[in-house]
MARVEXPA-347264 format. One record per residue: x, y, z of N, C-alpha, C in turn; residue number from 1. Coordinates in steps of 0.2 Angstrom, whole numbers, plus 5000, padded with zeros to 4 digits. Layout:
<rs>
((X; Y; Z); (X; Y; Z); (X; Y; Z); NUM);
...
</rs>
This chain:
<rs>
((4449; 4529; 4895); (4450; 4535; 4892); (4455; 4540; 4896); 1);
((4454; 4540; 4902); (4459; 4544; 4906); (4466; 4543; 4906); 2);
((4468; 4536; 4905); (4475; 4534; 4904); (4477; 4537; 4897); 3);
((4473; 4536; 4892); (4475; 4539; 4885); (4476; 4546; 4885); 4);
((4472; 4550; 4889); (4473; 4557; 4889); (4479; 4559; 4893); 5);
((4481; 4555; 4898); (4487; 4556; 4902); (4493; 4555; 4897); 6);
((4492; 4550; 4893); (4498; 4548; 4888); (4498; 4554; 4883); 7);
((4492; 4557; 4881); (4492; 4562; 4876); (4496; 4568; 4879); 8);
((4494; 4570; 4885); (4497; 4576; 4889); (4505; 4575; 4889); 9);
((4507; 4569; 4890); (4514; 4567; 4891); (4518; 4568; 4884); 10);
((4514; 4566; 4879); (4517; 4567; 4872); (4517; 4574; 4870); 11);
((4512; 4578; 4872); (4512; 4585; 4871); (4518; 4589; 4874); 12);
((4519; 4587; 4880); (4524; 4590; 4884); (4531; 4589; 4881); 13);
((4532; 4582; 4879); (4538; 4580; 4876); (4539; 4584; 4870); 14);
((4534; 4585; 4865); (4535; 4588; 4859); (4536; 4596; 4860); 15);
((4533; 4598; 4865); (4534; 4605; 4867); (4541; 4607; 4868); 16);
((4544; 4602; 4872); (4551; 4603; 4874); (4555; 4602; 4868); 17);
((4554; 4597; 4864); (4558; 4596; 4858); (4557; 4602; 4853); 18);
((4551; 4604; 4852); (4550; 4610; 4848); (4554; 4616; 4850); 19);
((4554; 4617; 4856); (4558; 4623; 4859); (4566; 4622; 4858); 20);
((4568; 4616; 4859); (4575; 4614; 4857); (4577; 4615; 4850); 21);
((4572; 4613; 4846); (4573; 4614; 4838); (4574; 4621; 4836); 22);
((4571; 4626; 4840); (4571; 4633; 4838); (4579; 4635; 4838); 23);
((4582; 4632; 4843); (4590; 4634; 4844); (4594; 4631; 4838); 24);
((4591; 4626; 4835); (4595; 4623; 4829); (4594; 4628; 4823); 25);
((4589; 4632; 4823); (4588; 4637; 4818); (4593; 4642; 4819); 26);
((4594; 4644; 4825); (4599; 4650; 4826); (4606; 4647; 4825); 27);
((4608; 4641; 4827); (4614; 4638; 4825); (4615; 4637; 4818); 28);
((4610; 4635; 4814); (4611; 4635; 4807); (4612; 4642; 4803); 29);
((4609; 4647; 4806); (4610; 4654; 4803); (4617; 4656; 4805); 30);
((4619; 4655; 4811); (4626; 4658; 4813); (4631; 4654; 4809); 31);
((4631; 4647; 4808); (4636; 4644; 4805); (4636; 4645; 4797); 32);
((4630; 4646; 4794); (4629; 4648; 4787); (4632; 4655; 4786); 33);
((4631; 4660; 4791); (4634; 4667; 4790); (4642; 4666; 4791); 34);
((4644; 4662; 4796); (4651; 4662; 4797); (4654; 4659; 4791); 35);
((4651; 4653; 4788); (4654; 4650; 4782); (4655; 4655; 4776); 36);
((4650; 4659; 4775); (4650; 4664; 4770); (4655; 4670; 4771); 37);
((4656; 4672; 4777); (4660; 4677; 4779); (4668; 4675; 4778); 38);
((4669; 4669; 4780); (4676; 4666; 4780); (4677; 4664; 4772); 39);
((4673; 4662; 4769); (4674; 4660; 4762); (4675; 4667; 4758); 40);
((4671; 4672; 4759); (4672; 4678; 4755); (4678; 4682; 4757); 41);
((4679; 4682; 4764); (4685; 4686; 4766); (4692; 4683; 4766); 42);
((4692; 4677; 4767); (4698; 4673; 4767); (4699; 4668; 4762); 43);
((4694; 4667; 4758); (4694; 4662; 4752); (4695; 4655; 4755); 44);
((4692; 4653; 4761); (4693; 4647; 4765); (4686; 4644; 4765); 45);
((4686; 4637; 4763); (4680; 4634; 4763); (4681; 4627; 4767); 46);
((4675; 4624; 4770); (4675; 4618; 4773); (4669; 4614; 4772); 47);
((4670; 4608; 4769); (4665; 4604; 4767); (4661; 4602; 4774); 48);
((4665; 4601; 4779); (4662; 4599; 4786); (4657; 4604; 4788); 49);
((4659; 4610; 4788); (4655; 4615; 4790); (4649; 4616; 4786); 50);
((4649; 4615; 4779); (4644; 4615; 4775); (4639; 4610; 4776); 51);
((4641; 4604; 4778); (4637; 4598; 4779); (4634; 4599; 4786); 52);
((4637; 4602; 4791); (4634; 4604; 4797); (4627; 4608; 4796); 53);
((4628; 4613; 4791); (4622; 4617; 4790); (4616; 4612; 4787); 54);
((4618; 4607; 4783); (4613; 4603; 4780); (4610; 4598; 4786); 55);
((4614; 4596; 4790); (4612; 4592; 4796); (4607; 4596; 4800); 56);
((4609; 4602; 4802); (4605; 4606; 4806); (4598; 4608; 4803); 57);
((4598; 4609; 4796); (4592; 4610; 4792); (4588; 4604; 4792); 58);
((4591; 4598; 4792); (4587; 4592; 4792); (4584; 4591; 4799); 59);
((4588; 4593; 4804); (4586; 4592; 4811); (4580; 4596; 4813); 60);
((4580; 4602; 4810); (4574; 4607; 4811); (4568; 4604; 4808); 61);
((4568; 4601; 4802); (4562; 4598; 4799); (4560; 4592; 4803); 62);
((4565; 4587; 4804); (4563; 4581; 4806); (4561; 4581; 4814); 63);
((4564; 4585; 4818); (4563; 4585; 4825); (4557; 4590; 4826); 64);
((4556; 4595; 4822); (4551; 4599; 4823); (4544; 4597; 4820); 65);
((4543; 4592; 4817); (4537; 4590; 4814); (4532; 4588; 4819); 66);
((4533; 4585; 4824); (4528; 4584; 4830); (4526; 4591; 4833); 67);
((4530; 4595; 4834); (4529; 4602; 4837); (4524; 4606; 4832); 68);
((4525; 4605; 4826); (4520; 4608; 4821); (4513; 4605; 4821); 69);
((4513; 4599; 4822); (4506; 4595; 4822); (4503; 4597; 4829); 70);
((4507; 4597; 4834); (4505; 4599; 4841); (4501; 4606; 4841); 71);
((4504; 4611; 4838); (4502; 4618; 4837); (4497; 4619; 4832); 72);
((4495; 4613; 4829); (4490; 4614; 4823); (4492; 4619; 4818); 73);
((4498; 4619; 4817); (4501; 4624; 4812); (4503; 4621; 4805); 74);
((4501; 4615; 4804); (4502; 4612; 4798); (4497; 4614; 4792); 75);
((4499; 4613; 4786); (4495; 4615; 4781); (4488; 4613; 4781); 76);
((4483; 4617; 4781); (4476; 4616; 4780); (4473; 4620; 4774); 77);
((4468; 4617; 4772); (4464; 4621; 4767); (4459; 4625; 4771); 78);
((4461; 4631; 4773); (4457; 4635; 4778); (4451; 4637; 4775); 79);
((4450; 4638; 4768); (4444; 4640; 4765); (4439; 4635; 4766); 80);
((4441; 4629; 4766); (4436; 4624; 4767); (4435; 4623; 4775); 81);
((4440; 4622; 4779); (4440; 4620; 4786); (4436; 4625; 4790); 82);
((4437; 4632; 4788); (4434; 4637; 4791); (4426; 4637; 4791); 83);
((4424; 4634; 4786); (4417; 4634; 4784); (4413; 4628; 4788); 84);
((4417; 4623; 4790); (4415; 4617; 4794); (4415; 4618; 4801); 85);
((4410; 4614; 4804); (4410; 4614; 4812); (4416; 4611; 4815); 86);
((4417; 4613; 4821); (4423; 4610; 4825); (4422; 4602; 4825); 87);
((4416; 4600; 4826); (4415; 4592; 4826); (4417; 4589; 4819); 88);
((4415; 4592; 4814); (4416; 4590; 4807); (4424; 4590; 4806); 89);
((4427; 4595; 4808); (4434; 4595; 4807); (4438; 4590; 4811); 90);
((4435; 4589; 4817); (4438; 4583; 4821); (4437; 4577; 4818); 91);
((4432; 4575; 4815); (4431; 4569; 4812); (4435; 4568; 4806); 92);
((4436; 4574; 4802); (4440; 4573; 4796); (4448; 4572; 4798); 93);
((4450; 4575; 4804); (4456; 4574; 4806); (4457; 4567; 4808); 94);
((4452; 4564; 4812); (4453; 4557; 4814); (4454; 4553; 4808); 95);
((4450; 4554; 4803); (4451; 4550; 4797); (4458; 4551; 4793); 96);
((4460; 4557; 4793); (4467; 4558; 4790); (4472; 4555; 4795); 97);
((4472; 4555; 4801); (4477; 4553; 4806); (4477; 4545; 4805); 98);
((4471; 4542; 4805); (4471; 4535; 4805); (4473; 4532; 4798); 99);
((4471; 4535; 4793); (4471; 4532; 4786); (4478; 4534; 4783); 100);
((4480; 4540; 4784); (4486; 4543; 4781); (4492; 4544; 4786); 101);
((4492; 4548; 4791); (4498; 4550; 4794); (4501; 4545; 4798); 102);
((4497; 4541; 4802); (4500; 4536; 4806); (4503; 4530; 4802); 103);
((4499; 4527; 4797); (4502; 4522; 4793); (4508; 4524; 4789); 104);
((4508; 4531; 4787); (4514; 4533; 4783); (4520; 4534; 4787); 105);
((4519; 4536; 4793); (4525; 4537; 4798); (4528; 4530; 4800); 106);
((4524; 4525; 4801); (4526; 4519; 4803); (4530; 4515; 4797); 107);
((4527; 4516; 4791); (4530; 4514; 4785); (4537; 4517; 4784); 108);
((4538; 4523; 4785); (4544; 4527; 4784); (4549; 4525; 4789); 109);
((4547; 4524; 4795); (4551; 4522; 4801); (4554; 4515; 4799); 110);
((4550; 4510; 4796); (4552; 4504; 4794); (4557; 4504; 4789); 111);
((4556; 4508; 4784); (4560; 4509; 4778); (4567; 4512; 4780); 112);
((4567; 4517; 4784); (4573; 4521; 4785); (4578; 4518; 4791); 113);
((4575; 4514; 4795); (4579; 4511; 4800); (4585; 4507; 4798); 114);
((4584; 4503; 4793); (4589; 4499; 4790); (4594; 4503; 4787); 115);
((4592; 4509; 4784); (4597; 4513; 4780); (4602; 4516; 4786); 116);
((4599; 4518; 4791); (4603; 4521; 4797); (4607; 4515; 4800); 117);
((4605; 4509; 4800); (4608; 4504; 4803); (4615; 4502; 4799); 118);
((4614; 4502; 4793); (4619; 4500; 4788); (4625; 4506; 4789); 119);
((4623; 4512; 4789); (4627; 4518; 4790); (4631; 4517; 4796); 120);
((4628; 4515; 4802); (4631; 4515; 4808); (4636; 4509; 4808); 121);
((4634; 4503; 4806); (4639; 4498; 4806); (4645; 4499; 4801); 122);
((4644; 4502; 4796); (4649; 4503; 4791); (4653; 4509; 4792); 123);
((4651; 4513; 4796); (4654; 4520; 4798); (4654; 4524; 4791); 124);
((4649; 4524; 4788); (4648; 4528; 4781); (4650; 4535; 4783); 125);
((4654; 4538; 4778); (4656; 4545; 4778); (4654; 4548; 4772); 126);
((4653; 4554; 4772); (4652; 4558; 4766); (4657; 4557; 4761); 127);
((4655; 4557; 4754); (4660; 4557; 4749); (4664; 4563; 4748); 128);
((4662; 4569; 4751); (4665; 4575; 4750); (4671; 4575; 4754); 129);
((4677; 4578; 4752); (4683; 4578; 4756); (4682; 4582; 4762); 130);
((4684; 4579; 4768); (4683; 4582; 4774); (4676; 4582; 4777); 131);
((4672; 4578; 4773); (4665; 4577; 4775); (4664; 4574; 4782); 132);
((4657; 4574; 4784); (4656; 4571; 4790); (4653; 4564; 4790); 133);
((4653; 4560; 4795); (4649; 4554; 4796); (4642; 4554; 4794); 134);
((4639; 4549; 4791); (4632; 4550; 4789); (4627; 4548; 4794); 135);
((4628; 4543; 4798); (4623; 4540; 4802); (4619; 4545; 4807); 136);
((4622; 4551; 4809); (4618; 4555; 4813); (4612; 4558; 4809); 137);
((4613; 4560; 4803); (4608; 4563; 4799); (4603; 4558; 4797); 138);
((4605; 4552; 4795); (4601; 4547; 4793); (4597; 4544; 4799); 139);
((4599; 4545; 4805); (4595; 4543; 4811); (4589; 4548; 4812); 140);
((4590; 4554; 4810); (4585; 4559; 4810); (4578; 4557; 4807); 141);
((4579; 4553; 4802); (4573; 4551; 4798); (4568; 4546; 4802); 142);
((4571; 4540; 4805); (4566; 4537; 4809); (4564; 4540; 4816); 143);
((4569; 4544; 4818); (4567; 4548; 4825); (4562; 4553; 4823); 144);
((4563; 4557; 4818); (4558; 4562; 4816); (4551; 4559; 4815); 145);
((4550; 4553; 4811); (4544; 4550; 4810); (4541; 4547; 4816); 146);
((4545; 4545; 4821); (4543; 4542; 4827); (4540; 4548; 4831); 147);
((4543; 4553; 4831); (4540; 4559; 4834); (4533; 4561; 4831); 148);
((4533; 4561; 4824); (4527; 4562; 4821); (4521; 4557; 4823); 149);
((4523; 4551; 4823); (4518; 4546; 4824); (4516; 4546; 4832); 150);
((4520; 4548; 4836); (4518; 4549; 4843); (4513; 4555; 4844); 151);
((4515; 4561; 4840); (4510; 4566; 4841); (4504; 4565; 4837); 152);
((4504; 4561; 4832); (4498; 4560; 4828); (4493; 4555; 4833); 153);
((4496; 4551; 4837); (4492; 4547; 4842); (4489; 4552; 4847); 154);
((4493; 4556; 4849); (4490; 4561; 4854); (4485; 4565; 4851); 155);
((4485; 4568; 4845); (4480; 4571; 4842); (4474; 4567; 4841); 156);
((4475; 4561; 4839); (4469; 4556; 4838); (4465; 4555; 4845); 157);
((4469; 4554; 4850); (4466; 4554; 4857); (4462; 4560; 4859); 158);
((4465; 4566; 4857); (4461; 4572; 4859); (4455; 4573; 4855); 159);
((4455; 4571; 4849); (4449; 4572; 4845); (4444; 4567; 4846); 160);
((4446; 4561; 4848); (4441; 4556; 4850); (4438; 4558; 4857); 161);
((4442; 4560; 4861); (4439; 4563; 4868); (4435; 4569; 4867); 162);
((4436; 4573; 4862); (4432; 4579; 4861); (4425; 4576; 4858); 163);
((4425; 4571; 4854); (4418; 4569; 4851); (4415; 4565; 4857); 164);
((4418; 4563; 4862); (4415; 4559; 4867); (4413; 4564; 4873); 165);
((4414; 4571; 4872); (4412; 4576; 4877); (4417; 4576; 4882); 166);
((4423; 4574; 4882); (4428; 4574; 4887); (4433; 4580; 4887); 167);
((4433; 4583; 4881); (4437; 4589; 4880); (4433; 4594; 4877); 168);
((4434; 4600; 4879); (4430; 4606; 4877); (4433; 4608; 4870); 169);
((4439; 4606; 4868); (4442; 4609; 4862); (4447; 4603; 4859); 170);
((4446; 4601; 4853); (4451; 4596; 4851); (4457; 4598; 4848); 171);
((4458; 4604; 4847); (4464; 4607; 4844); (4468; 4611; 4849); 172);
((4475; 4610; 4849); (4479; 4614; 4853); (4479; 4621; 4850); 173);
((4477; 4626; 4854); (4477; 4633; 4852); (4484; 4636; 4850); 174);
((4484; 4639; 4845); (4490; 4643; 4843); (4489; 4650; 4844); 175);
((4493; 4653; 4848); (4492; 4660; 4851); (4492; 4665; 4845); 176);
((4496; 4664; 4840); (4496; 4668; 4834); (4490; 4668; 4830); 177);
((4488; 4662; 4829); (4482; 4661; 4825); (4476; 4664; 4829); 178);
((4476; 4663; 4836); (4470; 4666; 4840); (4470; 4673; 4839); 179);
((4476; 4677; 4840); (4476; 4684; 4839); (4474; 4686; 4832); 180);
((4476; 4682; 4827); (4474; 4684; 4820); (4467; 4683; 4819); 181);
((4464; 4678; 4822); (4457; 4677; 4822); (4453; 4683; 4825); 182);
((4455; 4685; 4831); (4452; 4690; 4835); (4452; 4696; 4831); 183);
((4458; 4698; 4828); (4459; 4704; 4824); (4454; 4704; 4818); 184);
((4454; 4698; 4814); (4449; 4697; 4809); (4442; 4698; 4811); 185);
((4440; 4695; 4816); (4433; 4696; 4819); (4432; 4703; 4820); 186);
((4437; 4707; 4824); (4436; 4714; 4825); (4435; 4718; 4819); 187);
((4439; 4717; 4814); (4438; 4721; 4808); (4432; 4719; 4804); 188);
((4430; 4713; 4804); (4423; 4711; 4801); (4417; 4714; 4805); 189);
((4418; 4715; 4811); (4412; 4718; 4815); (4412; 4725; 4814); 190);
((4418; 4729; 4814); (4418; 4736; 4812); (4415; 4737; 4805); 191);
((4417; 4733; 4800); (4415; 4734; 4793); (4407; 4733; 4793); 192);
((4405; 4728; 4797); (4397; 4727; 4797); (4394; 4733; 4800); 193);
((4397; 4736; 4805); (4394; 4741; 4809); (4394; 4747; 4804); 194);
((4399; 4749; 4800); (4399; 4754; 4796); (4394; 4753; 4790); 195);
((4393; 4747; 4788); (4388; 4746; 4782); (4381; 4747; 4785); 196);
((4380; 4745; 4791); (4373; 4746; 4794); (4372; 4753; 4795); 197);
((4377; 4757; 4797); (4376; 4764; 4798); (4375; 4768; 4791); 198);
((4378; 4766; 4786); (4377; 4769; 4780); (4370; 4767; 4777); 199);
((4368; 4761; 4778); (4362; 4759; 4775); (4356; 4763; 4779); 200);
((4357; 4764; 4786); (4352; 4767; 4790); (4352; 4775; 4788); 201);
((4358; 4777; 4786); (4358; 4784; 4784); (4355; 4785; 4777); 202);
((4356; 4780; 4773); (4353; 4781; 4766); (4345; 4780; 4766); 203);
((4343; 4776; 4771); (4336; 4774; 4772); (4332; 4780; 4775); 204);
((4335; 4784; 4779); (4332; 4789; 4783); (4330; 4795; 4778); 205);
((4324; 4798; 4779); (4322; 4803; 4775); (4326; 4809; 4775); 206);
((4327; 4812; 4770); (4331; 4819; 4770); (4327; 4824; 4774); 207);
((4331; 4828; 4777); (4328; 4834; 4781); (4329; 4840; 4777); 208);
</rs>
């Protein structure tokens, strides 16, 4: 299990680095989008290549950042249900989801998307729009993105199994924002409970 945990830490560090790099793609997409809008409105000049770069960057943010989202435990959950379950139960549910759905789906999509990229690479496929870009870079994002997801899913699986075996104190990667939100919610709940207790005590005490 020690070797698997080392592999998990390596995958986590890699996706942490990829996630931080992906954040710069968001900035690049915003700047290019704003530049395109300004040039088009001010000078009536448009470029299909620049528009497609926006789409490529948008695709890159989603496909390259998917592993980072899973690492940070920031993917969509039904919090109303998961918050009522124990950490152990949530870990077991995650294991089932990773093994039955996430990893098989990622592998299937890698298998399906690789030939699409390969054909575009060999043929030199170019966008049908005038002045458009070559297609293989954006098509490559699909198998790469799902490979990143599969790797991070493996890491999460290792961490949850290690937690159930008592080798890790916590199966989830803590998200600082969620931790802060949880602490604030707990503080508000405690203050509300204290006020209710004080009001009840005041109401129960005999009038003087």
